[in-house]
C-alpha positions in Angstrom: 0.0 0.0 0.0 1.1 3.6 -0.4 1.6 4.3 3.3 4.0 1.5 3.9 7.6 2.5 4.7 8.4 6.0 3.8 4.8 6.7 2.6 3.9 7.0 6.3 6.8 9.5 6.7 5.5 11.6 3.8 2.0 11.4 5.2 3.2 12.6 8.6 5.3 15.5 7.0 2.3 16.6 5.0 0.0 16.6 8.0 2.4 18.7 10.0 2.9 21.1 7.1 -0.9 21.4 6.6 -1.3 22.0 10.4 1.3 24.8 10.2 -0.7 26.6 7.5 -3.5 27.0 9.9 -1.5 28.2 12.9 -1.9 31.9 13.5 1.1 33.8 14.8 1.4 37.4 16.2 5.1 37.9 15.9 7.5 38.3 13.0 9.9 35.8 14.6 7.2 33.1 14.8 6.3 33.6 11.1 9.9 33.3 10.1 10.3 30.1 12.1 7.2 28.6 10.6 8.3 29.4 7.1 11.7 27.8 7.8 10.0 24.6 9.1 7.7 24.5 6.1 10.8 24.7 3.8 12.5 21.8 5.7 9.3 19.7 5.6 8.9 20.2 1.8 12.5 19.3 1.2 12.3 16.1 3.3 9.0 15.1 1.6 10.6 15.6 -1.8 13.7 13.7 -0.8 11.5 10.7 0.5 9.6 10.7 -2.7 12.7 11.0 -4.9 14.3 8.0 -3.1 11.1 5.9 -3.4 10.8 6.8 -7.1 14.5 5.9 -7.6 14.1 2.6 -5.9 11.0 1.7 -8.0 12.8 2.6 -11.2 15.9 0.7 -10.2 13.7 -2.4 -9.5 12.0 -2.0 -12.9 15.3 -1.7 -14.7 16.7 -4.7 -13.1 13.6 -6.9 -13.4 12.8 -9.4 -16.0 9.4 -10.5 -17.5 6.2 -9.2 -15.9 8.0 -7.3 -13.1 9.4 -4.9 -15.7 5.8 -3.5 -16.3 5.7 -1.8 -12.9 5.9 2.0 -12.8 5.8 4.9 -10.4 2.2 5.3 -9.3 0.1 8.5 -9.4 0.3 8.9 -5.6 4.0 9.3 -5.7 3.8 11.9 -8.5 1.3 13.8 -6.4 3.7 13.8 -3.5 6.5 15.1 -5.6 4.3 17.9 -7.1 3.0 18.8 -3.6 6.5 19.0 -2.1 7.6 21.3 -5.0 4.6 23.5 -4.6 5.0 23.5 -0.8 8.6 24.7 -1.2 7.5 27.3 -3.6 4.9 28.6 -1.2 7.4 28.6 1.6 9.8 30.7 -0.5 7.3 33.6 -0.8 8.2 36.3 1.7 5.5 36.1 4.4 3.4 39.2 5.1 3.7 40.2 8.8 1.5 42.5 10.8 
C-alpha cells in the first residue's frame, strides 16, 4: 500500500505542514520560524519521494518479465508535485502584521 515504509513518513510530514498553515502567529519571529519549518518539511518530503521513485525505477530496470511492467504510481507523482509546490509557497516572503 502507499503508506508502507516512507509513505507513512510523507503522510506525517504533509500533515504537519498542513497544520502549520492554519497556525496563526502574532510575531514576526514566529512567522519566520514557521516558514523555515515548512521549507524543511517540503525538502524532506521531496527527498523521500525521490528516493522511493528511484528505488522503484531501479527495480524495474533490473527486473525481467512481468516485473518490468511496474511504474511509479500516481500517488508518488502527487507527493513530488505537492512538495515542490510547498517549497515554492514557503519561498514567498510572508506578510507580517
